[in-house]
C-alpha positions, 0 to 999 in steps of 0.5 A, a space after each residue: 214716219 210722217 203723218 198727217 198730223 205732223 204739221 198740226 205739231 209742228 204749228 202747236 210747238 212753234 205757238 208754245 215757244 211763242 206763249 213760252 217766249 211771251 211769259 218770260 217776257 212778261 215775268 221780266 217785266 214785272 221784275 223791273 216794275 217790282 224792281 221801280 216799286 222797291 227803289 221808290 219805297 227806299 228813296 221815300 225813306 231816304 227822304 223822310 229821314 233827311 227831312 226828319 234830321 233837318 227840319 228846313 225841308 219838307 218831303 210832303 211833296 217828294 213822298 205824294 209824288 212817289 205815292 203816285 208813281 208807286 200806284 201808277 207801277 202798281 197798276 201797270 204791275 196788275 195789268 202785267 200780271 193779268 196778262 200773264 194769267 192770260 198768257 199761261 191760260 193759253 199756254 195750258 190750252 196749247 199744251 192740252 192741243 198738242 198732246 191731243 194732236 200728238 196721241 192723234 198722231 201715235 194711234 195714226 203711226 200704230 194703225 199704219 204699222 198694225 195695217 202693214 203688219 196684217 198686210 205682211 202676214 197675208 203675205 206671208 199666208 199666201 206663200 205658205 198655202 201656195 208651198 202646201 199646195 204644189 206640196 199637196 199636188 205633187 204628193 198627189 200625183 205620186 199616189 195616182 201615177 201609175 205603177 209599174 
């Protein structure tokens, strides 16, 4: 049974689907950034170890450059985390709205079914009253008919 709320339900469901996709993208972005930070940490450790074993090479410039790159990745991850938090809040709001609209649609369906049942019961009552009236009238005519 269709309700006046069906279009709003579909719209909210699409919005939830879109937010779900955006959350997945943001989580994947954060995973990628974490992987890049781990790769920087691994390469810095390897370069420091190599520079420590050979005193001819210095790793200070490389470590400084990687420190800046790691800090930038940290800023990007913080921004991504903020976007993810906002998307989760948006999803919670959309789910709440979807639930409220769904409840309204359920109430509308229940009210429609209740009204249909009332109409049907009214028809049954009318048929029953008509049948009773016919039987009562027929019985009265039989009583009042002249006897021979």
